[in-house]
Structure formats: C-alpha cells, structure tokens
LUMNUVO-970645 format. One record per residue (C-alpha): residue number from 0; residue in three letters; z, x, y. Coordinates in steps of 0.5 Angstrom, whole numbers, plus 500, padded with zeros to 3 digits. Layout:
# LUMNUVO-970645
<r i="NUM" aa="Ala" pz="Z" px="X" py="Y"/>
...
This chain:
# LUMNUVO-970645
<r i="0" aa="Met" pz="296" px="496" py="626"/>
<r i="1" aa="Asp" pz="301" px="502" py="625"/>
<r i="2" aa="Arg" pz="307" px="497" py="625"/>
<r i="3" aa="Tyr" pz="303" px="494" py="619"/>
<r i="4" aa="His" pz="302" px="500" py="615"/>
<r i="5" aa="Arg" pz="309" px="503" py="616"/>
<r i="6" aa="Ser" pz="313" px="495" py="613"/>
<r i="7" aa="Cys" pz="307" px="495" py="608"/>
<r i="8" aa="Gly" pz="310" px="503" py="606"/>
<r i="9" aa="Phe" pz="316" px="504" py="600"/>
<r i="10" aa="Thr" pz="322" px="508" py="602"/>
<r i="11" aa="Leu" pz="326" px="513" py="598"/>
<r i="12" aa="Ile" pz="332" px="508" py="596"/>
<r i="13" aa="Glu" pz="326" px="503" py="593"/>
<r i="14" aa="Val" pz="322" px="508" py="590"/>
<r i="15" aa="Leu" pz="329" px="511" py="587"/>
<r i="16" aa="Leu" pz="331" px="504" py="584"/>
<r i="17" aa="Ala" pz="324" px="503" py="581"/>
<r i="18" aa="Ile" pz="325" px="510" py="577"/>
<r i="19" aa="Phe" pz="332" px="508" py="575"/>
<r i="20" aa="Ile" pz="330" px="502" py="573"/>
<r i="21" aa="Gly" pz="323" px="504" py="568"/>
<r i="22" aa="Ala" pz="329" px="510" py="566"/>
<r i="23" aa="Ile" pz="333" px="505" py="563"/>
<r i="24" aa="Val" pz="327" px="501" py="561"/>
<r i="25" aa="Leu" pz="324" px="507" py="556"/>
<r i="26" aa="Thr" pz="331" px="509" py="554"/>
<r i="27" aa="Val" pz="332" px="503" py="551"/>
<r i="28" aa="Leu" pz="325" px="502" py="548"/>
<r i="29" aa="Tyr" pz="326" px="509" py="546"/>
<r i="30" aa="Ala" pz="332" px="507" py="541"/>
<r i="31" aa="Ser" pz="330" px="500" py="539"/>
<r i="32" aa="Phe" pz="324" px="504" py="536"/>
<r i="33" aa="Phe" pz="328" px="509" py="533"/>
<r i="34" aa="Gln" pz="333" px="504" py="530"/>
<r i="35" aa="Ile" pz="327" px="500" py="527"/>
<r i="36" aa="Val" pz="324" px="507" py="524"/>
<r i="37" aa="Asn" pz="330" px="508" py="521"/>
<r i="38" aa="Ala" pz="331" px="501" py="519"/>
<r i="39" aa="Lys" pz="324" px="501" py="516"/>
<r i="40" aa="Asp" pz="326" px="508" py="512"/>
<r i="41" aa="Ser" pz="331" px="506" py="510"/>
<r i="42" aa="Ala" pz="329" px="499" py="507"/>
<r i="43" aa="Glu" pz="324" px="503" py="503"/>
<r i="44" aa="Asp" pz="328" px="508" py="501"/>
<r i="45" aa="Asn" pz="333" px="502" py="498"/>
<r i="46" aa="Leu" pz="327" px="499" py="495"/>
<r i="47" aa="Asp" pz="325" px="506" py="491"/>
<r i="48" aa="Leu" pz="332" px="505" py="488"/>
<r i="49" aa="Tyr" pz="332" px="499" py="487"/>
<r i="50" aa="His" pz="325" px="500" py="483"/>
<r i="51" aa="Glu" pz="328" px="506" py="480"/>
<r i="52" aa="Ala" pz="334" px="502" py="476"/>
<r i="53" aa="Arg" pz="329" px="497" py="475"/>
<r i="54" aa="Val" pz="324" px="501" py="470"/>
<r i="55" aa="Ile" pz="331" px="505" py="467"/>
<r i="56" aa="Ile" pz="334" px="499" py="464"/>
<r i="57" aa="Ser" pz="329" px="496" py="463"/>
<r i="58" aa="Lys" pz="326" px="502" py="458"/>
<r i="59" aa="Met" pz="334" px="501" py="455"/>
<r i="60" aa="Thr" pz="333" px="495" py="455"/>
<r i="61" aa="Glu" pz="327" px="495" py="450"/>
<r i="62" aa="Asp" pz="330" px="500" py="446"/>
<r i="63" aa="Leu" pz="337" px="497" py="444"/>
<r i="64" aa="Ser" pz="334" px="491" py="443"/>
<r i="65" aa="Met" pz="330" px="494" py="437"/>
<r i="66" aa="Ala" pz="335" px="499" py="435"/>
<r i="67" aa="Tyr" pz="335" px="499" py="427"/>
<r i="68" aa="Pro" pz="340" px="500" py="422"/>
<r i="69" aa="Arg" pz="335" px="507" py="419"/>
<r i="70" aa="Gly" pz="338" px="507" py="411"/>
<r i="71" aa="Met" pz="342" px="501" py="411"/>
<r i="72" aa="Val" pz="335" px="496" py="408"/>
<r i="73" aa="Tyr" pz="336" px="497" py="401"/>
<r i="74" aa="Pro" pz="343" px="500" py="402"/>
<r i="75" aa="Val" pz="344" px="504" py="395"/>
<r i="76" aa="Gln" pz="352" px="502" py="392"/>
<r i="77" aa="Gly" pz="358" px="507" py="393"/>
<r i="78" aa="Ala" pz="352" px="511" py="399"/>
<r i="79" aa="Ser" pz="356" px="513" py="405"/>
<r i="80" aa="Ala" pz="353" px="510" py="412"/>
<r i="81" aa="Ser" pz="349" px="514" py="416"/>
<r i="82" aa="Ser" pz="350" px="514" py="423"/>
<r i="83" aa="Phe" pz="344" px="510" py="426"/>
<r i="84" aa="Phe" pz="348" px="510" py="432"/>
<r i="85" aa="Val" pz="352" px="513" py="435"/>
<r i="86" aa="Gly" pz="355" px="513" py="443"/>
<r i="87" aa="Arg" pz="360" px="518" py="446"/>
<r i="88" aa="Ala" pz="363" px="518" py="452"/>
<r i="89" aa="Glu" pz="366" px="525" py="455"/>
<r i="90" aa="Gln" pz="373" px="525" py="458"/>
<r i="91" aa="Gln" pz="370" px="525" py="466"/>
<r i="92" aa="Val" pz="368" px="518" py="468"/>
<r i="93" aa="Gly" pz="361" px="516" py="468"/>
<r i="94" aa="Arg" pz="358" px="521" py="464"/>
<r i="95" aa="Ser" pz="356" px="517" py="457"/>
<r i="96" aa="Ser" pz="351" px="519" py="452"/>
<r i="97" aa="Val" pz="347" px="514" py="446"/>
<r i="98" aa="Asp" pz="344" px="517" py="440"/>
<r i="99" aa="Phe" pz="340" px="511" py="436"/>
<r i="100" aa="Thr" pz="334" px="509" py="432"/>
<r i="101" aa="Ser" pz="330" px="504" py="435"/>
<r i="102" aa="Leu" pz="323" px="500" py="433"/>
<r i="103" aa="Ser" pz="321" px="502" py="440"/>
<r i="104" aa="His" pz="316" px="507" py="438"/>
<r i="105" aa="Ala" pz="309" px="507" py="440"/>
<r i="106" aa="Ala" pz="306" px="511" py="435"/>
<r i="107" aa="Gly" pz="298" px="513" py="438"/>
<r i="108" aa="Ile" pz="292" px="511" py="433"/>
<r i="109" aa="Asn" pz="292" px="516" py="427"/>
<r i="110" aa="Ser" pz="298" px="518" py="429"/>
<r i="111" aa="Gly" pz="302" px="518" py="422"/>
<r i="112" aa="Asp" pz="307" px="515" py="425"/>
<r i="113" aa="Ser" pz="312" px="510" py="425"/>
<r i="114" aa="Asp" pz="315" px="505" py="430"/>
<r i="115" aa="Gln" pz="321" px="508" py="428"/>
<r i="116" aa="Ala" pz="324" px="514" py="432"/>
<r i="117" aa="Glu" pz="331" px="516" py="434"/>
<r i="118" aa="Ile" pz="332" px="516" py="441"/>
<r i="119" aa="Thr" pz="337" px="519" py="445"/>
<r i="120" aa="Tyr" pz="340" px="517" py="453"/>
<r i="121" aa="Tyr" pz="345" px="523" py="456"/>
<r i="122" aa="Leu" pz="346" px="526" py="463"/>
<r i="123" aa="Lys" pz="344" px="533" py="464"/>
<r i="124" aa="Pro" pz="347" px="537" py="471"/>
<r i="125" aa="Val" pz="342" px="538" py="476"/>
<r i="126" aa="Pro" pz="342" px="545" py="478"/>
<r i="127" aa="Gln" pz="346" px="547" py="486"/>
<r i="128" aa="Ser" pz="348" px="539" py="486"/>
<r i="129" aa="Asp" pz="354" px="534" py="484"/>
<r i="130" aa="Leu" pz="348" px="529" py="481"/>
<r i="131" aa="Phe" pz="345" px="530" py="474"/>
<r i="132" aa="Phe" pz="339" px="528" py="471"/>
<r i="133" aa="Leu" pz="338" px="521" py="466"/>
<r i="134" aa="Met" pz="334" px="524" py="460"/>
<r i="135" aa="Arg" pz="331" px="520" py="456"/>
<r i="136" aa="Arg" pz="329" px="524" py="449"/>
<r i="137" aa="Glu" pz="324" px="521" py="443"/>
<r i="138" aa="Asn" pz="324" px="523" py="436"/>
<r i="139" aa="Pro" pz="318" px="519" py="432"/>
<r i="140" aa="Arg" pz="320" px="525" py="426"/>
<r i="141" aa="Ile" pz="327" px="523" py="424"/>
<r i="142" aa="Gly" pz="331" px="529" py="421"/>
<r i="143" aa="Ser" pz="327" px="535" py="425"/>
<r i="144" aa="Asp" pz="326" px="536" py="432"/>
<r i="145" aa="Ser" pz="319" px="538" py="431"/>
<r i="146" aa="Ser" pz="317" px="532" py="436"/>
<r i="147" aa="Ala" pz="321" px="530" py="440"/>
<r i="148" aa="Ile" pz="320" px="529" py="447"/>
<r i="149" aa="Glu" pz="325" px="529" py="453"/>
<r i="150" aa="Tyr" pz="324" px="527" py="460"/>
<r i="151" aa="Pro" pz="328" px="526" py="466"/>
<r i="152" aa="Leu" pz="328" px="518" py="467"/>
<r i="153" aa="Ser" pz="332" px="519" py="474"/>
<r i="154" aa="Glu" pz="334" px="527" py="478"/>
<r i="155" aa="Arg" pz="339" px="523" py="482"/>
<r i="156" aa="Val" pz="344" px="519" py="477"/>
<r i="157" aa="Val" pz="352" px="519" py="480"/>
<r i="158" aa="Gly" pz="355" px="516" py="473"/>
<r i="159" aa="Phe" pz="351" px="514" py="466"/>
<r i="160" aa="Thr" pz="356" px="509" py="462"/>
<r i="161" aa="Leu" pz="356" px="505" py="456"/>
<r i="162" aa="Thr" pz="361" px="500" py="453"/>
<r i="163" aa="Tyr" pz="360" px="497" py="447"/>
<r i="164" aa="Met" pz="361" px="490" py="444"/>
<r i="165" aa="Arg" pz="365" px="490" py="438"/>
<r i="166" aa="Thr" pz="362" px="486" py="433"/>
<r i="167" aa="Asp" pz="368" px="482" py="432"/>
<r i="168" aa="Gly" pz="369" px="479" py="438"/>
<r i="169" aa="Asp" pz="368" px="480" py="445"/>
<r i="170" aa="Glu" pz="372" px="486" py="446"/>
<r i="171" aa="Phe" pz="367" px="492" py="449"/>
<r i="172" aa="Ile" pz="369" px="500" py="448"/>
<r i="173" aa="Asn" pz="368" px="505" py="449"/>
<r i="174" aa="Glu" pz="365" px="509" py="444"/>
<r i="175" aa="Trp" pz="362" px="507" py="437"/>
<r i="176" aa="Asp" pz="360" px="510" py="431"/>
<r i="177" aa="Ser" pz="355" px="506" py="425"/>
<r i="178" aa="Ala" pz="358" px="511" py="420"/>
<r i="179" aa="Gln" pz="365" px="509" py="422"/>
<r i="180" aa="Thr" pz="363" px="501" py="423"/>
<r i="181" aa="Ser" pz="357" px="501" py="418"/>
<r i="182" aa="Ser" pz="354" px="497" py="423"/>
<r i="183" aa="Leu" pz="350" px="496" py="430"/>
<r i="184" aa="Pro" pz="354" px="494" py="436"/>
<r i="185" aa="Arg" pz="353" px="486" py="438"/>
<r i="186" aa="Ala" pz="352" px="489" py="446"/>
<r i="187" aa="Val" pz="351" px="495" py="450"/>
<r i="188" aa="Asp" pz="354" px="495" py="457"/>
<r i="189" aa="Ile" pz="350" px="499" py="462"/>
<r i="190" aa="Thr" pz="353" px="501" py="468"/>
<r i="191" aa="Leu" pz="348" px="506" py="472"/>
<r i="192" aa="Thr" pz="351" px="509" py="479"/>
<r i="193" aa="Leu" pz="344" px="512" py="484"/>
<r i="194" aa="Arg" pz="345" px="516" py="490"/>
<r i="195" aa="Ser" pz="340" px="515" py="496"/>
<r i="196" aa="Ala" pz="336" px="518" py="499"/>
<r i="197" aa="Lys" pz="342" px="517" py="505"/>
<r i="198" aa="Gly" pz="348" px="519" py="501"/>
<r i="199" aa="Glu" pz="350" px="512" py="499"/>
<r i="200" aa="Asp" pz="352" px="511" py="492"/>
<r i="201" aa="Phe" pz="349" px="505" py="489"/>
<r i="202" aa="Glu" pz="351" px="502" py="483"/>
<r i="203" aa="Phe" pz="348" px="497" py="477"/>
<r i="204" aa="Asn" pz="350" px="493" py="472"/>
<r i="205" aa="Ser" pz="346" px="490" py="465"/>
<r i="206" aa="Ile" pz="349" px="488" py="458"/>
<r i="207" aa="Val" pz="342" px="489" py="453"/>
<r i="208" aa="Leu" pz="344" px="484" py="446"/>
<r i="209" aa="Val" pz="342" px="488" py="440"/>
<r i="210" aa="Pro" pz="339" px="482" py="436"/>
<r i="211" aa="Ile" pz="339" px="484" py="428"/>
<r i="212" aa="Ala" pz="347" px="487" py="430"/>
<r i="213" aa="Asp" pz="348" px="479" py="428"/>
C-alpha cells in the first residue's frame, strides 16, 4: 500500500515544470489579449478618423458644388467684378483658406434668409499644440457679421491644402480671386491631413467639381 501511494505522487521537478509551462501559457494568453485589445482600439480610432474626414469632405463638397457668383447674375456693364470666391494659401505648406458665396444655406422657417450665404473654411491653431482646428463659418447676411456662425469641424488637423483648377485648362493653382478672374474655378482639389490618437498622420484627398463654373 505504501509503495502504491509513493508511485501516485508528484515530484518537486514535476510540480515546478507544470508551473513553468502554465506561466508560459498565461504569458502568451496575456500578450495575445492585449494585442487584440490594442488592435481593436487602433481600428476604432482609424474608423473614427475616416468617418470624420468623410463628414468634412462631404460638407465641403456640398458647399463648393453650390458655389454661386453673387453679383454676376445680371452684371452691369463697366462694373468691377466682386470677390465672390477667394482662395488663399499661406507661406506655410498646408495652411489654406477659402471664402465664397454658396447656395447651400438651409434657411430656417420664417427666418427671412435666402439660400445664399458666405461660407469660409480656415485653420485656427489649437492652444498648446502643433495641430489646428478646421473652422467653418457661415454668414447668411452677406456683408454683415451680425448673423455669422462659426464652429470647428475637427480639432486634429495637421494640414489643409486647397488648389483650384483654371477655367481655361486642367492646371491647378494655389490661389484664386474672382475679382481678377471674374469666374469660379472649374474644380477644387482638397487635401486634408488628420492625426490619429496614436500620433499617426493620415491624408485624405478629394476633387470637387464646381458645376456653375462651366
């Protein structure tokens, strides 16, 4: 009987070996679990980033595709052209702004506003950061700032570059002033760079046609 009990026990080496193997299995499971969690968080952050970029570009597409040359519907002979579309580029790369009149304004009930408004997109520095807010400003009372509303579309912008297609060809230029061209650009090339929560920069690009330019 004593011989039977001794043969059924575990030696110290067997116990230590079992603990060692268990520790290896738990370590692998622990590492795999956190890799999956990190991958999930990264995928969700990237999805949020792509969704944010789609919303921004969709809104800009709506505004730009309905750009309208205010004051040019019934032009008076000899009158100077108005600045109904002005695109500027700062010396720093990736810092563009644009100001134009558009028919994309959704007037409220009994507001007395027309569908036309002055739309502005520009960058504003984020305090204590190298990032920028992408601001959208909408003013339904053109020529007066009393009704202007502005708000940020994003607070993690690295760069915002706009270029404009000339009306006499396929060339894109960095700036546009309708007071000089007396026209709208045929298209606007948007390049938007956003930074993820992990510090990675992602670039998004879209070309918006301006139908009324033709």
